N, C-alpha and C positions, 0 to 999 in steps of 0.2 A: 698432338697426341696421336699415338699408334692404335690401331684398333685390332683386336684379336678375335677371330671367329670362333665362337663356342658351338654353335649347331648352323652349318652353312645353308640347310635347306630351309630355316624359318628365319632365324635373326643372326645378328651380329653384335656381340656383347664384348665391351672392353674387359680386361683385367683390372680388378682394383688396385693392385699393386703398381699400376701405371699412374696412378693419381697420388700426387703427394700427400694429400689430405689422409688416405688410407694406406700409404706404402707400408707402414709398420704392423698392420693388422693381421693377424694370422686367420687361416682359413677358417679354424673352427669358430673364431668369433664373428667373422664376417656371415657365417651361416647361422647364427644366433639371432631368432627372430626378434628378441627382446633388445638386442644391440641395434639392430637395424631400425627399431622403434625410437630408441634414445638418439640415435644420430643421424635423423632426418634433417635434408637440408631445408632451412627455413629463410635465409637471408640471401640478399645478392652475392655477398660475400662468400658466403659457401657454395652457391650455385656457380660462380663464376671460376670456381677452382676446378669444376667437371666440364662446363660448356662456356663457349664464348658467347655472354649475354648480348643481345640487341639493344639500342636504347629503348626501344618499346618494352622489352622485358625487362630491363633495369627499373624503369619509371614505373611499371605495372607491379613489380615486386615490392617496391618501396611502398605504393598506395594499398597494397593488398594487407599491410598490417592492421589497419583499422577496418577492413571489409570482410574479405573471404580469406582466410588463412592460407599460406604457402607452406606446404610441407612434402617433400619427395624422399622416399626411403633410398638409401646409397645404392641398393640392388637395381631399383627401377631408374635411378639416375644413369646407370652404365649403359642403359639401352637408348639413351637419347644421342642424336648425332651431335658432336660438339658444334660443328660449324654450320650445320642446317637449321634454320629457325623453323622450315616447314617439316621438319621430321614428325611423324605421326604420335610417337611418343611425346616428343617435346610440347607438341601444341596441347596435349592432354594434362601435362603436370606444370608447365611454366606459365604464369599470366602474361598477357599482353595489354597495352594500354586501351584496345576497343572493350576489353571486358568491363571497364569503368564506365563505359558510356551507356546509359539505357537505351534499349530497343522501344521502338513504338508499341509493342505488344508485350513487353515484359510484365511478368506478374509475380508477387511477392510468393504467394503460395498456389501455383497454377493447379495442382491437382486437388485442392481443398483439402489436404490431409488436416489441416487444422478445424477446418468448418466440421469434417466428419469425425471429428475426436471427442468420443463422449467421456473420456478421462486422458489427462496429460500423457503424452507418448504412445498413445494407442489410437488407431485409425480403423474404423469399422464402415466399410463402404458395400462390399457384397456380403450377401445373406451369411454365407457359411464360413467365413475366414476373416482374420483381422491382422492388420500389420502393428507390430510391436516394436518400437525402437528402444534398444538396450543401451545404446551409447551414442553420444555425439562426436565420437574420435574415429579415424582412419589412418592407415599407414601411408598413404598418399591423398593429398586433397586434390581430386580430378576437377579440371576447370569447367568442365561440363556437368559439374553437379548439380542436380534438381533440387536438393535439400540444402543448397548454401546458405537458407537463412537460419538453419540450425547447426550445421555441421562446423567443426572447428573452432568455434568461440570457447566451448568448454571441452576439456578432454578428460573426461571421467564416464563412469558408468551411471545408469539409471539409479537414483536414489532407492533406498529401500522401501520407502513410503509411497513413491511414485509405482515401484515394480507391484506392491502390495495391492494398490487400487487398480491397477490394470488386471492383476490376476483375479481381484474380486468380480470385476465386470465380466471377465470370460466366464467365470465359475457359475454367474448369475445368467448366462446366456447360452443355453444348451444348444442352440442352432450352430454356434461355432465349432467347427470340426478341425479347423486348419489354422494354425498360427505361424506367420512369417516373422521371423525375428531379422532386424535390420538396423539401420542406424545413420549416420556413422556405420563402422563395420563392427559386427558382433564379435569377429575374431580378434579384435585389438583387445579384448577381455581376457584374463587369465582363464585356463582350462578350469579351476576350481569355482570361478564365478559364473562361467558359461555351465557347468556341471549343475551348479544351483538353481539358475533359471530353468535349465531343460529339466530338472528333477521336480520343480514347482508346476511347471507345466503339465507334466506327465501325470501328476496326482489328480487332474481333473479329468473325469471319466469320458466326457464327451469330445476332448481333444484327440483326434485320432493321429493326425499328421503334422509335425513341426519342420519348418523350412528355415534355412539360414541363407541369408543373400550376402554374398562377401566378395572383396576384390583382393584379398589376401594372395591368392594362389597368383595374381597377375603382379602385384606390387612388393609382396614380401612372402614368397612360397614356402620359406623356412619356418613359416608359422605353422605349417601342417605337419607337425611332428608325429611319431608313432604314439605318443602318449595322449596326444589329441584325440587322434583315431579312434583309440581304444576307448576313450571316455565317451565318443559319440556312439560307439557299439552298443551301450548300455540303454540308449533312449531311441533305438529305432521303433517306427519307421521316422528317420531323418533325412529329407532331401537338403542339396546344397545348390544354390544357382552362383555361377561364375560370372565375372563381367570381363571377357576378353573383347576387346574391340580392334585389334589388328593382329595379322599373323605374326608379326616381329615379337610380339608380347609372350608367344608360345616358347619359351626357352626351355632348354633340358631341365632346368630346375622348377620351373611350372609345371611341364609336363609330369615329371616325377611327383610333384605335391599332389596333382590331381590323381594319379595314380594310388598313391596312398589311400586317398579318400575311397575311390572305387572299390579297392581291394578290402576296405573295412565295411563294404556293403553299403555305402552312401552313392545313390543315383546322383549323378551331376548334370546339371542344365547349364546353359550358358545364354547371358542377356546382353545383347551388343545394342549400343546406340549408335544411330547414324550420324555422323559428325562430317560436316563440310571440311575437306582438306585431309581428314584422316582416313575414312573408309568409305567415302561416297563413289565408290567404284565397284561395277560389278566383279571384276577379276579380283579386285582385293579381296570382297566378300566371299567369294569362290574359294580362294585360298584358305582364307580365315575357317570357314565352315569344314573343309576337307580335313586341315589340320586339327580342329577339335575333334571330330569324329575319330579320326587317327588315335587321338589322345583319350579316347572313351568318354568325351562330353558331348552331350546333346544339343545343338543348337535349338535353343527354346523361342526367345523373342529377338526380334530386330525391331528397336523402339524409334520411332519418331522424335527428335530432340524436342524436350519440352520447352516452355516459354518461360523458364525461370529467368530472374534478373541477370543479366551479364551473359546470356547464352545465345544472343543473336549472331555472333559471328559463326556460330556451329551449325545454325539452321539450314536444311536443304529443303526444296520443295518436297511434297509428299509423294509428286510422281517420280522422284528419283528411288524413293523405296520400291514402288511398284515395279519400276524398271530393274531394280537389283533382284527382286523375287523373280521376274520373267526371266533374267540371266542365270538363276538357279534352278527353276523347276524343269524337270526333264533332263537338265546337265549334270545334276547330281542327284544321288539317291534321295529318296523322299524324306527319310529321317534327318536329312543334312539340311533341309529346307526350314529355316525358322519362319516363325509368324510374324508379318510384319504388322504392327500395332501403333495407333495414336493413342496415348494416355490422353483422353480428352480433357481440353479446360474446363474449369468449373466442377472437377469431380465427376465427369461423365462416365470414367473407367476406360478400361482398354478396349479400343474399337480395331479389330482386324480389318487390314485393308489389303486386297489381293488383286491382281490382274482378273479379267472378267473372262471366265472360260465357257459361261452360258450364252449362247448367242440368242436363243428363241426357245419358247416352249409352248406346247399345246398339250391337251388332254392325253394324247396318243404318243407324242413325240417329244423329246427334248433334243435341241440341236446344241452341239458344244464343239468347242475346237481345242487342240492340244497344243503343246509348247512349240510344235513345228509351224503352227498355221492351219493343219490340216482339220477341216470341218467334216464332223461325222453326226449322224443321227442314232439317237438311241431310243428304241421303240420302248414306250411305256406298258406294263401289265394290262391286260383288258379288265382285270378286276380290281385295279387301283389299289388303294391303302385299305387294307382289311384289319388292321390294328384296332381293337376295341377298347378304349381305357376303362370302360365299365366292367370288362371281364379280367383286366389286367391286374394281378395283385399288386405288382409294383406300382402302378398308377394309383390304384386305390390306396395305398398306403403313404405315398409321397405327398408332402405340403403342396399346397398350391404353388403354381409357378408365377413369377413376376415377370414384368416387361413383356417382351414380343412373345417369349414362350408361352405365358399367360393367356396373351391374346389368341394365340392358335388353340390352346387347349380348351379355353372357355367358349370360343367363338362369340365374342364380344366384339361389336364393331368398332369400339372406341379405346384409346388408352390415353388416361390421364394421367401424366408423369408425376410422381410426387418427388419433388426436389428434396425435402427432407421429411421425414427421415427415410433414409433409403434401406438398410438393413431392417430385417424383421426384428422385434424387441427394442427398438429405438423409441417407442411412442411415451416410455416414461420420461423422457427428455422433452417433451411438449409443455409448455406452461400453460395455465388456465385460458389465456387470452390467445391460444394458438400459434404462439411465437416459439420458434425453434431455438433452443439455447445450445450453442456449441462451445467447446471449451478449445482454446488453442493450446498449443505445447507449454507454454509458460503460465498456464493456469488461469489466463484471463477470459472471462465468458464473452461470447460473442452473439448476438441475436440476429436473427433472419426471419422473416414473416414468411408464413407459409402461403 
């Protein structure tokens, strides 16, 4: 199959008319995001018309029918190298047999999203924000998906009843100022359905910011239509986080789609997952972040791969992420360096991990090292920290801090971690016998002792 370059500095993408399956498809239909969704590649027979499947891929595709669904948009499929099974796009989109072999540390719900769910499809872990899963459908089912326990089995929107229950919880929890829409991929829903969900959230006075997590600009950039962007304008402030994992994904179509969002006043961030064989290289990550900022997308997080079932083949040592940040810090602009985080198993939340730049401290000096290895001493002011929370209006009006910040604020010598409930406002979920009742996404109660 002949490969036709579309954007030589970033990617090589074949022309869809080179594939017999799509030879008769006109460009206007190819660029219809709904056509892309309807014509996702789901079987070995379909995939084999675009790439030369290995025996491992063929076996895994057949097995996946009963586990985690296969689905690849025609657009994204053309980014795959037809002959190289180690192609970074192919590794993300096509299963292999190893995916079906459980790892020693695999977890069904590694981030405890179900355990921290006060109502189905809603997770409340951090005090001032919630995660709302509005669909279980994606344009492409990434093989590194952390929510594979939920995604792909049912391709539909959250039910009206489930949405109302989630909205009721948000209304009754004034601490929630930030709502993240995820799934699945929220942009797999129609404009009208998304407009309805955003409008209902905007009716809640204490919801200040709405965020949308999506991979559509990567796997189906035609979804970012002018009409969609105009709809988003009505609901600002709306933030969007994309999910580019490799520089080859930043095609001309993907960059144009992100440009339409930015031009509509939507700030864009990017969340990359560190994946073995895909982007576990400082030079790959450097190319990615530079391409992102050129496209007006801020690198936000670099995630350590989660412990979800079937992801063992993608995991790297945490030291690899630290090494990559070392490769970026000082070598690219600060705004191009993402925060490397480990989303802690058991619902511990995102923990930033970085190279250690503080070598030593005393009351009078802090010894630091820079990206070059130069060691410097920074003199501390003689008067120390003079901020007085008792006379600061902002400190007086703020709610008491939790966690380590509260330890510093209160001066208490001890932290007793509360495993459940984490966020404020969850005490109503405690039963009289002090048993935490959490609800998983299928509505089944789970019990955990405090």
